[in-house]
PDB file of N, CA, C and O in Angstrom:
ATOM      1  N   UNK A   1      94.744   1.296  28.687  1.00  0.00           N
ATOM      2  CA  UNK A   1      93.399   2.177  28.923  1.00  0.00           C
ATOM      3  C   UNK A   1      92.428   0.685  29.033  1.00  0.00           C
ATOM      4  O   UNK A   1      92.423  -0.174  28.151  1.00  0.00           O
ATOM      5  N   UNK A   2      91.715   0.620  30.186  1.00  0.00           N
ATOM      6  CA  UNK A   2      90.516  -0.495  29.951  1.00  0.00           C
ATOM      7  C   UNK A   2      89.427  -0.411  29.282  1.00  0.00           C
ATOM      8  O   UNK A   2      88.752   0.578  29.569  1.00  0.00           O
ATOM      9  N   UNK A   3      88.982  -1.136  28.441  1.00  0.00           N
ATOM     10  CA  UNK A   3      87.993  -0.653  27.734  1.00  0.00           C
ATOM     11  C   UNK A   3      86.590  -1.123  28.480  1.00  0.00           C
ATOM     12  O   UNK A   3      85.496  -0.965  27.939  1.00  0.00           O
ATOM     13  N   UNK A   4      86.758  -1.732  29.817  1.00  0.00           N
ATOM     14  CA  UNK A   4      85.227  -2.057  30.459  1.00  0.00           C
ATOM     15  C   UNK A   4      85.729  -1.698  31.839  1.00  0.00           C
ATOM     16  O   UNK A   4      86.856  -1.932  32.274  1.00  0.00           O
ATOM     17  N   UNK A   5      84.377  -0.883  32.688  1.00  0.00           N
ATOM     18  CA  UNK A   5      84.859  -0.974  33.830  1.00  0.00           C
ATOM     19  C   UNK A   5      83.398  -0.835  34.448  1.00  0.00           C
ATOM     20  O   UNK A   5      82.495  -0.433  33.715  1.00  0.00           O
ATOM     21  N   UNK A   6      83.151  -1.148  35.734  1.00  0.00           N
ATOM     22  CA  UNK A   6      81.926  -1.280  36.403  1.00  0.00           C
ATOM     23  C   UNK A   6      81.662   0.327  36.650  1.00  0.00           C
ATOM     24  O   UNK A   6      82.543   1.181  36.751  1.00  0.00           O
ATOM     25  N   UNK A   7      80.426   0.506  36.712  1.00  0.00           N
ATOM     26  CA  UNK A   7      80.178   2.267  37.196  1.00  0.00           C
ATOM     27  C   UNK A   7      78.723   2.149  37.718  1.00  0.00           C
ATOM     28  O   UNK A   7      77.923   1.336  37.254  1.00  0.00           O
ATOM     29  N   UNK A   8      78.415   3.089  38.796  1.00  0.00           N
ATOM     30  CA  UNK A   8      77.464   2.972  39.643  1.00  0.00           C
ATOM     31  C   UNK A   8      76.552   4.038  38.964  1.00  0.00           C
ATOM     32  O   UNK A   8      77.099   5.028  38.477  1.00  0.00           O
ATOM     33  N   UNK A   9      75.130   3.895  38.895  1.00  0.00           N
ATOM     34  CA  UNK A   9      73.935   4.733  38.599  1.00  0.00           C
ATOM     35  C   UNK A   9      73.433   5.289  39.761  1.00  0.00           C
ATOM     36  O   UNK A   9      73.212   4.541  40.713  1.00  0.00           O
ATOM     37  N   UNK A  10      73.201   6.551  39.850  1.00  0.00           N
ATOM     38  CA  UNK A  10      72.329   7.179  40.918  1.00  0.00           C
ATOM     39  C   UNK A  10      71.308   8.287  40.422  1.00  0.00           C
ATOM     40  O   UNK A  10      71.109   8.589  39.245  1.00  0.00           O
ATOM     41  N   UNK A  11      70.804   8.739  41.344  1.00  0.00           N
ATOM     42  CA  UNK A  11      69.282   9.707  41.199  1.00  0.00           C
ATOM     43  C   UNK A  11      70.134  10.998  41.429  1.00  0.00           C
ATOM     44  O   UNK A  11      71.085  11.151  42.195  1.00  0.00           O
ATOM     45  N   UNK A  12      69.510  11.952  40.506  1.00  0.00           N
ATOM     46  CA  UNK A  12      69.964  13.394  40.550  1.00  0.00           C
ATOM     47  C   UNK A  12      68.670  14.167  40.348  1.00  0.00           C
ATOM     48  O   UNK A  12      68.472  14.650  39.233  1.00  0.00           O
ATOM     49  N   UNK A  13      67.692  14.349  41.394  1.00  0.00           N
ATOM     50  CA  UNK A  13      66.408  14.721  41.370  1.00  0.00           C
ATOM     51  C   UNK A  13      65.524  13.740  40.591  1.00  0.00           C
ATOM     52  O   UNK A  13      65.472  12.636  41.133  1.00  0.00           O
ATOM     53  N   UNK A  14      64.898  13.843  39.592  1.00  0.00           N
ATOM     54  CA  UNK A  14      64.145  13.123  38.882  1.00  0.00           C
ATOM     55  C   UNK A  14      64.819  12.150  37.598  1.00  0.00           C
ATOM     56  O   UNK A  14      64.197  11.381  36.864  1.00  0.00           O
ATOM     57  N   UNK A  15      66.011  12.396  37.592  1.00  0.00           N
ATOM     58  CA  UNK A  15      66.894  11.883  36.514  1.00  0.00           C
ATOM     59  C   UNK A  15      67.804  10.736  36.847  1.00  0.00           C
ATOM     60  O   UNK A  15      68.160  10.628  38.021  1.00  0.00           O
ATOM     61  N   UNK A  16      68.169   9.984  36.078  1.00  0.00           N
ATOM     62  CA  UNK A  16      69.276   8.613  36.478  1.00  0.00           C
ATOM     63  C   UNK A  16      70.457   9.467  35.976  1.00  0.00           C
ATOM     64  O   UNK A  16      70.372  10.232  35.015  1.00  0.00           O
ATOM     65  N   UNK A  17      71.613   9.256  36.746  1.00  0.00           N
ATOM     66  CA  UNK A  17      72.735   9.736  36.496  1.00  0.00           C
ATOM     67  C   UNK A  17      73.896   8.629  36.343  1.00  0.00           C
ATOM     68  O   UNK A  17      73.759   7.597  36.999  1.00  0.00           O
ATOM     69  N   UNK A  18      74.962   8.765  35.570  1.00  0.00           N
ATOM     70  CA  UNK A  18      76.054   8.018  35.617  1.00  0.00           C
ATOM     71  C   UNK A  18      77.348   8.753  35.844  1.00  0.00           C
ATOM     72  O   UNK A  18      77.747   9.623  35.070  1.00  0.00           O
ATOM     73  N   UNK A  19      77.974   8.388  36.901  1.00  0.00           N
ATOM     74  CA  UNK A  19      79.333   8.979  36.988  1.00  0.00           C
ATOM     75  C   UNK A  19      80.355   8.255  36.101  1.00  0.00           C
ATOM     76  O   UNK A  19      80.591   7.047  36.078  1.00  0.00           O
ATOM     77  N   UNK A  20      80.911   9.229  35.382  1.00  0.00           N
ATOM     78  CA  UNK A  20      81.756   8.335  34.112  1.00  0.00           C
ATOM     79  C   UNK A  20      83.280   8.541  34.889  1.00  0.00           C
ATOM     80  O   UNK A  20      83.687   9.588  35.393  1.00  0.00           O
ATOM     81  N   UNK A  21      84.050   7.117  34.824  1.00  0.00           N
ATOM     82  CA  UNK A  21      85.204   7.301  35.146  1.00  0.00           C
ATOM     83  C   UNK A  21      86.237   7.793  34.476  1.00  0.00           C
ATOM     84  O   UNK A  21      86.335   7.557  33.272  1.00  0.00           O
ATOM     85  N   UNK A  22      87.119   8.509  35.100  1.00  0.00           N
ATOM     86  CA  UNK A  22      88.113   9.475  34.287  1.00  0.00           C
ATOM     87  C   UNK A  22      88.795   8.717  33.239  1.00  0.00           C
ATOM     88  O   UNK A  22      89.230   9.456  32.356  1.00  0.00           O
ATOM     89  N   UNK A  23      89.034   7.419  33.053  1.00  0.00           N
ATOM     90  CA  UNK A  23      89.902   7.071  32.041  1.00  0.00           C
ATOM     91  C   UNK A  23      88.878   7.045  30.978  1.00  0.00           C
ATOM     92  O   UNK A  23      89.367   6.704  29.901  1.00  0.00           O
ATOM     93  N   UNK A  24      87.547   7.309  30.934  1.00  0.00           N
ATOM     94  CA  UNK A  24      86.329   7.217  30.041  1.00  0.00           C
ATOM     95  C   UNK A  24      85.992   8.613  29.940  1.00  0.00           C
ATOM     96  O   UNK A  24      85.011   8.775  29.213  1.00  0.00           O
ATOM     97  N   UNK A  25      86.477   9.703  30.430  1.00  0.00           N
ATOM     98  CA  UNK A  25      86.101  10.932  30.271  1.00  0.00           C
ATOM     99  C   UNK A  25      86.026  11.310  28.766  1.00  0.00           C
ATOM    100  O   UNK A  25      86.758  10.842  27.894  1.00  0.00           O
ATOM    101  N   UNK A  26      84.928  12.325  28.564  1.00  0.00           N
ATOM    102  CA  UNK A  26      84.568  12.649  27.184  1.00  0.00           C
ATOM    103  C   UNK A  26      85.203  14.091  27.146  1.00  0.00           C
ATOM    104  O   UNK A  26      85.524  14.751  28.135  1.00  0.00           O
ATOM    105  N   UNK A  27      85.332  14.482  25.744  1.00  0.00           N
ATOM    106  CA  UNK A  27      85.669  16.190  25.769  1.00  0.00           C
ATOM    107  C   UNK A  27      84.437  17.097  25.807  1.00  0.00           C
ATOM    108  O   UNK A  27      83.359  16.739  25.332  1.00  0.00           O
ATOM    109  N   UNK A  28      84.634  18.271  26.383  1.00  0.00           N
ATOM    110  CA  UNK A  28      83.286  19.113  26.244  1.00  0.00           C
ATOM    111  C   UNK A  28      82.560  18.748  27.598  1.00  0.00           C
ATOM    112  O   UNK A  28      82.993  18.074  28.533  1.00  0.00           O
ATOM    113  N   UNK A  29      81.131  19.481  27.429  1.00  0.00           N
ATOM    114  CA  UNK A  29      80.080  19.325  28.462  1.00  0.00           C
ATOM    115  C   UNK A  29      78.934  18.881  27.976  1.00  0.00           C
ATOM    116  O   UNK A  29      77.892  18.942  28.627  1.00  0.00           O
ATOM    117  N   UNK A  30      78.999  18.453  26.940  1.00  0.00           N
ATOM    118  CA  UNK A  30      77.307  18.055  26.137  1.00  0.00           C
ATOM    119  C   UNK A  30      78.037  16.656  25.466  1.00  0.00           C
ATOM    120  O   UNK A  30      79.193  16.417  25.118  1.00  0.00           O
ATOM    121  N   UNK A  31      76.738  15.836  25.464  1.00  0.00           N
ATOM    122  CA  UNK A  31      76.762  14.252  24.856  1.00  0.00           C
ATOM    123  C   UNK A  31      75.931  14.455  23.931  1.00  0.00           C
ATOM    124  O   UNK A  31      75.372  15.543  23.795  1.00  0.00           O
ATOM    125  N   UNK A  32      75.726  13.444  23.163  1.00  0.00           N
ATOM    126  CA  UNK A  32      74.555  13.058  22.032  1.00  0.00           C
ATOM    127  C   UNK A  32      74.496  11.605  22.599  1.00  0.00           C
ATOM    128  O   UNK A  32      75.465  10.847  22.590  1.00  0.00           O
ATOM    129  N   UNK A  33      73.085  11.245  23.165  1.00  0.00           N
ATOM    130  CA  UNK A  33      72.928  10.256  23.797  1.00  0.00           C
ATOM    131  C   UNK A  33      71.754   9.400  23.079  1.00  0.00           C
ATOM    132  O   UNK A  33      70.594   9.810  23.073  1.00  0.00           O
ATOM    133  N   UNK A  34      72.144   8.177  22.475  1.00  0.00           N
ATOM    134  CA  UNK A  34      70.845   7.304  21.762  1.00  0.00           C
ATOM    135  C   UNK A  34      70.891   5.951  22.416  1.00  0.00           C
ATOM    136  O   UNK A  34      71.785   5.581  23.177  1.00  0.00           O
ATOM    137  N   UNK A  35      69.891   5.281  22.066  1.00  0.00           N
ATOM    138  CA  UNK A  35      69.907   3.684  22.653  1.00  0.00           C
ATOM    139  C   UNK A  35      69.579   2.648  21.200  1.00  0.00           C
ATOM    140  O   UNK A  35      68.867   2.711  20.198  1.00  0.00           O
ATOM    141  N   UNK A  36      70.408   1.859  21.701  1.00  0.00           N
ATOM    142  CA  UNK A  36      70.552   0.814  20.562  1.00  0.00           C
ATOM    143  C   UNK A  36      70.266  -0.403  21.386  1.00  0.00           C
ATOM    144  O   UNK A  36      71.112  -0.826  22.173  1.00  0.00           O
ATOM    145  N   UNK A  37      68.884  -1.085  21.203  1.00  0.00           N
ATOM    146  CA  UNK A  37      68.523  -2.285  22.211  1.00  0.00           C
ATOM    147  C   UNK A  37      68.493  -1.762  23.613  1.00  0.00           C
ATOM    148  O   UNK A  37      67.881  -0.767  24.001  1.00  0.00           O
ATOM    149  N   UNK A  38      69.267  -2.600  24.344  1.00  0.00           N
ATOM    150  CA  UNK A  38      69.376  -2.097  25.729  1.00  0.00           C
ATOM    151  C   UNK A  38      70.636  -1.436  25.891  1.00  0.00           C
ATOM    152  O   UNK A  38      70.832  -1.218  27.087  1.00  0.00           O
ATOM    153  N   UNK A  39      71.638  -1.000  25.101  1.00  0.00           N
ATOM    154  CA  UNK A  39      72.779  -0.305  24.972  1.00  0.00           C
ATOM    155  C   UNK A  39      72.282   1.380  25.017  1.00  0.00           C
ATOM    156  O   UNK A  39      71.405   1.868  24.304  1.00  0.00           O
ATOM    157  N   UNK A  40      73.038   2.050  25.980  1.00  0.00           N
ATOM    158  CA  UNK A  40      72.941   3.209  26.129  1.00  0.00           C
ATOM    159  C   UNK A  40      74.066   4.034  25.260  1.00  0.00           C
ATOM    160  O   UNK A  40      75.104   3.895  25.907  1.00  0.00           O
ATOM    161  N   UNK A  41      74.354   4.857  24.052  1.00  0.00           N
ATOM    162  CA  UNK A  41      75.541   5.160  23.247  1.00  0.00           C
ATOM    163  C   UNK A  41      75.581   6.781  23.838  1.00  0.00           C
ATOM    164  O   UNK A  41      74.624   7.549  23.944  1.00  0.00           O
ATOM    165  N   UNK A  42      76.974   7.019  24.172  1.00  0.00           N
ATOM    166  CA  UNK A  42      77.122   8.452  24.449  1.00  0.00           C
ATOM    167  C   UNK A  42      78.469   9.095  23.348  1.00  0.00           C
ATOM    168  O   UNK A  42      79.665   8.819  23.439  1.00  0.00           O
ATOM    169  N   UNK A  43      77.897   9.879  22.481  1.00  0.00           N
ATOM    170  CA  UNK A  43      78.971  10.493  21.592  1.00  0.00           C
ATOM    171  C   UNK A  43      79.189  12.110  22.045  1.00  0.00           C
ATOM    172  O   UNK A  43      78.280  12.935  22.142  1.00  0.00           O
ATOM    173  N   UNK A  44      80.484  12.327  22.271  1.00  0.00           N
ATOM    174  CA  UNK A  44      80.698  13.677  22.429  1.00  0.00           C
ATOM    175  C   UNK A  44      80.057  14.745  21.358  1.00  0.00           C
ATOM    176  O   UNK A  44      79.965  14.469  20.162  1.00  0.00           O
ATOM    177  N   UNK A  45      79.696  15.786  21.823  1.00  0.00           N
ATOM    178  CA  UNK A  45      79.163  16.861  20.750  1.00  0.00           C
ATOM    179  C   UNK A  45      80.272  17.468  20.266  1.00  0.00           C
ATOM    180  O   UNK A  45      80.955  18.044  21.113  1.00  0.00           O
ATOM    181  N   UNK A  46      80.723  17.511  18.908  1.00  0.00           N
ATOM    182  CA  UNK A  46      81.969  18.141  18.176  1.00  0.00           C
ATOM    183  C   UNK A  46      81.658  19.758  18.206  1.00  0.00           C
ATOM    184  O   UNK A  46      80.614  20.279  17.812  1.00  0.00           O
ATOM    185  N   UNK A  47      82.482  20.245  18.607  1.00  0.00           N
ATOM    186  CA  UNK A  47      82.375  21.787  18.779  1.00  0.00           C
ATOM    187  C   UNK A  47      82.363  22.483  17.384  1.00  0.00           C
ATOM    188  O   UNK A  47      83.486  22.390  16.887  1.00  0.00           O
ATOM    189  N   UNK A  48      81.571  23.086  16.652  1.00  0.00           N
ATOM    190  CA  UNK A  48      81.561  23.900  15.527  1.00  0.00           C
ATOM    191  C   UNK A  48      82.152  25.213  15.474  1.00  0.00           C
ATOM    192  O   UNK A  48      81.741  26.074  16.251  1.00  0.00           O
ATOM    193  N   UNK A  49      83.106  25.479  14.614  1.00  0.00           N
ATOM    194  CA  UNK A  49      83.702  26.811  14.516  1.00  0.00           C
ATOM    195  C   UNK A  49      82.501  27.628  13.467  1.00  0.00           C
ATOM    196  O   UNK A  49      81.506  27.142  12.929  1.00  0.00           O
ATOM    197  N   UNK A  50      83.005  28.971  13.427  1.00  0.00           N
ATOM    198  CA  UNK A  50      82.097  29.985  12.768  1.00  0.00           C
ATOM    199  C   UNK A  50      81.709  29.694  11.771  1.00  0.00           C
ATOM    200  O   UNK A  50      80.516  29.731  11.471  1.00  0.00           O
ATOM    201  N   UNK A  51      82.907  29.226  10.794  1.00  0.00           N
ATOM    202  CA  UNK A  51      82.667  28.790   9.554  1.00  0.00           C
ATOM    203  C   UNK A  51      81.759  27.924   9.231  1.00  0.00           C
ATOM    204  O   UNK A  51      80.977  28.074   8.292  1.00  0.00           O
ATOM    205  N   UNK A  52      81.805  26.771  10.130  1.00  0.00           N
ATOM    206  CA  UNK A  52      81.000  25.568   9.832  1.00  0.00           C
ATOM    207  C   UNK A  52      79.687  25.881  10.206  1.00  0.00           C
ATOM    208  O   UNK A  52      78.838  25.141   9.708  1.00  0.00           O
ATOM    209  N   UNK A  53      79.226  26.898  11.049  1.00  0.00           N
ATOM    210  CA  UNK A  53      77.934  27.387  11.205  1.00  0.00           C
ATOM    211  C   UNK A  53      77.251  28.065  10.320  1.00  0.00           C
ATOM    212  O   UNK A  53      76.085  27.960   9.939  1.00  0.00           O
ATOM    213  N   UNK A  54      78.425  29.039   9.929  1.00  0.00           N
ATOM    214  CA  UNK A  54      77.780  30.012   8.521  1.00  0.00           C
ATOM    215  C   UNK A  54      77.467  29.268   7.302  1.00  0.00           C
ATOM    216  O   UNK A  54      76.601  29.623   6.502  1.00  0.00           O
ATOM    217  N   UNK A  55      78.255  28.141   7.174  1.00  0.00           N
ATOM    218  CA  UNK A  55      78.205  27.368   6.079  1.00  0.00           C
ATOM    219  C   UNK A  55      76.880  26.532   5.998  1.00  0.00           C
ATOM    220  O   UNK A  55      76.552  26.007   4.934  1.00  0.00           O
ATOM    221  N   UNK A  56      76.133  26.415   7.117  1.00  0.00           N
ATOM    222  CA  UNK A  56      75.094  25.595   7.121  1.00  0.00           C
ATOM    223  C   UNK A  56      73.677  26.313   7.158  1.00  0.00           C
ATOM    224  O   UNK A  56      72.548  25.825   7.127  1.00  0.00           O
ATOM    225  N   UNK A  57      74.207  27.943   7.253  1.00  0.00           N
ATOM    226  CA  UNK A  57      72.868  29.022   7.081  1.00  0.00           C
ATOM    227  C   UNK A  57      72.262  28.924   5.805  1.00  0.00           C
ATOM    228  O   UNK A  57      72.991  28.700   4.838  1.00  0.00           O
ATOM    229  N   UNK A  58      70.920  29.072   5.637  1.00  0.00           N
ATOM    230  CA  UNK A  58      70.351  29.364   4.587  1.00  0.00           C
ATOM    231  C   UNK A  58      70.674  30.594   3.788  1.00  0.00           C
ATOM    232  O   UNK A  58      71.148  31.464   4.519  1.00  0.00           O
ATOM    233  N   UNK A  59      70.582  30.928   2.630  1.00  0.00           N
ATOM    234  CA  UNK A  59      71.021  32.383   1.922  1.00  0.00           C
ATOM    235  C   UNK A  59      69.821  33.194   2.576  1.00  0.00           C
ATOM    236  O   UNK A  59      68.778  32.636   2.918  1.00  0.00           O
ATOM    237  N   UNK A  60      70.034  34.450   2.712  1.00  0.00           N
ATOM    238  CA  UNK A  60      69.282  35.564   2.944  1.00  0.00           C
ATOM    239  C   UNK A  60      68.556  36.121   1.322  1.00  0.00           C
ATOM    240  O   UNK A  60      69.270  36.344   0.344  1.00  0.00           O
ATOM    241  N   UNK A  61      67.293  36.247   1.315  1.00  0.00           N
ATOM    242  CA  UNK A  61      66.784  36.299  -0.102  1.00  0.00           C
ATOM    243  C   UNK A  61      65.886  37.904   0.126  1.00  0.00           C
ATOM    244  O   UNK A  61      65.517  38.644  -0.786  1.00  0.00           O
ATOM    245  N   UNK A  62      65.744  38.069   1.248  1.00  0.00           N
ATOM    246  CA  UNK A  62      65.201  39.412   1.491  1.00  0.00           C
ATOM    247  C   UNK A  62      65.860  40.472   1.049  1.00  0.00           C
ATOM    248  O   UNK A  62      67.084  40.580   1.122  1.00  0.00           O
ATOM    249  N   UNK A  63      65.106  41.309   0.570  1.00  0.00           N
ATOM    250  CA  UNK A  63      65.730  42.717  -0.180  1.00  0.00           C
ATOM    251  C   UNK A  63      66.181  43.661   0.968  1.00  0.00           C
ATOM    252  O   UNK A  63      65.364  43.742   1.886  1.00  0.00           O
ATOM    253  N   UNK A  64      67.385  44.433   1.111  1.00  0.00           N
ATOM    254  CA  UNK A  64      67.809  45.130   2.277  1.00  0.00           C
ATOM    255  C   UNK A  64      66.885  46.450   1.839  1.00  0.00           C
ATOM    256  O   UNK A  64      66.431  46.510   0.696  1.00  0.00           O
ATOM    257  N   UNK A  65      66.679  47.312   2.638  1.00  0.00           N
ATOM    258  CA  UNK A  65      66.366  48.666   2.217  1.00  0.00           C
ATOM    259  C   UNK A  65      67.687  49.548   2.089  1.00  0.00           C
ATOM    260  O   UNK A  65      68.777  49.358   2.630  1.00  0.00           O
ATOM    261  N   UNK A  66      67.327  50.469   1.307  1.00  0.00           N
ATOM    262  CA  UNK A  66      68.277  51.272   0.851  1.00  0.00           C
ATOM    263  C   UNK A  66      68.335  52.536   1.924  1.00  0.00           C
ATOM    264  O   UNK A  66      67.494  53.435   1.915  1.00  0.00           O
ATOM    265  N   UNK A  67      69.249  52.484   2.683  1.00  0.00           N
ATOM    266  CA  UNK A  67      69.359  53.189   4.023  1.00  0.00           C
ATOM    267  C   UNK A  67      69.744  54.574   3.669  1.00  0.00           C
ATOM    268  O   UNK A  67      69.373  55.439   4.463  1.00  0.00           O
ATOM    269  N   UNK A  68      70.484  54.987   2.527  1.00  0.00           N
ATOM    270  CA  UNK A  68      70.898  56.084   2.180  1.00  0.00           C
ATOM    271  C   UNK A  68      69.909  56.786   1.351  1.00  0.00           C
ATOM    272  O   UNK A  68      69.991  58.011   1.267  1.00  0.00           O
ATOM    273  N   UNK A  69      69.120  56.242   0.822  1.00  0.00           N
ATOM    274  CA  UNK A  69      67.675  57.136   0.332  1.00  0.00           C
ATOM    275  C   UNK A  69      67.201  58.276   1.284  1.00  0.00           C
ATOM    276  O   UNK A  69      66.792  58.084   2.429  1.00  0.00           O
ATOM    277  N   UNK A  70      67.300  59.422   0.701  1.00  0.00           N
ATOM    278  CA  UNK A  70      66.801  60.564   1.226  1.00  0.00           C
ATOM    279  C   UNK A  70      67.867  61.191   2.248  1.00  0.00           C
ATOM    280  O   UNK A  70      67.569  61.932   3.185  1.00  0.00           O
ATOM    281  N   UNK A  71      68.945  60.838   1.964  1.00  0.00           N
ATOM    282  CA  UNK A  71      70.037  61.649   2.954  1.00  0.00           C
ATOM    283  C   UNK A  71      70.767  62.829   1.849  1.00  0.00           C
ATOM    284  O   UNK A  71      70.886  62.671   0.634  1.00  0.00           O
ATOM    285  N   UNK A  72      71.125  63.814   2.503  1.00  0.00           N
ATOM    286  CA  UNK A  72      71.937  64.900   2.055  1.00  0.00           C
ATOM    287  C   UNK A  72      73.363  64.253   1.361  1.00  0.00           C
ATOM    288  O   UNK A  72      73.980  63.314   1.862  1.00  0.00           O
ATOM    289  N   UNK A  73      73.710  64.881   0.235  1.00  0.00           N
ATOM    290  CA  UNK A  73      74.894  64.011  -0.272  1.00  0.00           C
ATOM    291  C   UNK A  73      76.087  64.494   0.672  1.00  0.00           C
ATOM    292  O   UNK A  73      75.851  65.320   1.554  1.00  0.00           O
ATOM    293  N   UNK A  74      77.274  64.015   0.499  1.00  0.00           N
ATOM    294  CA  UNK A  74      78.226  64.271   1.364  1.00  0.00           C
ATOM    295  C   UNK A  74      78.970  65.344   0.945  1.00  0.00           C
ATOM    296  O   UNK A  74      79.013  65.654  -0.246  1.00  0.00           O
ATOM    297  N   UNK A  75      79.653  66.039   1.933  1.00  0.00           N
ATOM    298  CA  UNK A  75      80.734  67.070   1.725  1.00  0.00           C
ATOM    299  C   UNK A  75      81.901  66.472   1.042  1.00  0.00           C
ATOM    300  O   UNK A  75      82.368  65.372   1.340  1.00  0.00           O
ATOM    301  N   UNK A  76      82.304  67.169   0.204  1.00  0.00           N
ATOM    302  CA  UNK A  76      84.007  66.823  -0.296  1.00  0.00           C
ATOM    303  C   UNK A  76      84.818  67.259   0.660  1.00  0.00           C
ATOM    304  O   UNK A  76      84.840  68.444   0.991  1.00  0.00           O
ATOM    305  N   UNK A  77      85.773  66.096   1.349  1.00  0.00           N
ATOM    306  CA  UNK A  77      86.802  66.667   2.279  1.00  0.00           C
ATOM    307  C   UNK A  77      88.012  66.100   1.680  1.00  0.00           C
ATOM    308  O   UNK A  77      88.070  65.042   1.053  1.00  0.00           O
ATOM    309  N   UNK A  78      89.068  66.988   1.958  1.00  0.00           N
ATOM    310  CA  UNK A  78      90.303  66.969   1.633  1.00  0.00           C
ATOM    311  C   UNK A  78      91.193  66.740   2.877  1.00  0.00           C
ATOM    312  O   UNK A  78      91.015  67.542   3.794  1.00  0.00           O
ATOM    313  N   UNK A  79      92.105  65.792   3.053  1.00  0.00           N
ATOM    314  CA  UNK A  79      92.786  65.739   3.927  1.00  0.00           C
ATOM    315  C   UNK A  79      94.143  65.709   3.887  1.00  0.00           C
ATOM    316  O   UNK A  79      94.790  65.650   4.933  1.00  0.00           O
TER     317      UNK A  79
END
């Protein structure tokens, strides 16, 4: 795989765009872009699984209402 290749910039509406050659293709459909001096750095967005998302959530400190309050008692059912 080549580590360097010429690519062309073009306009897409009011945005400047870059067509990335196949050998430099990144996974997914989003990237993080940041600038270091005159260089633009593209990094693929890591896909997060549900456990990763849940681990970053803050704990819920709200008291949940007692939804059973005021209901009639359940009948005893035999199967």
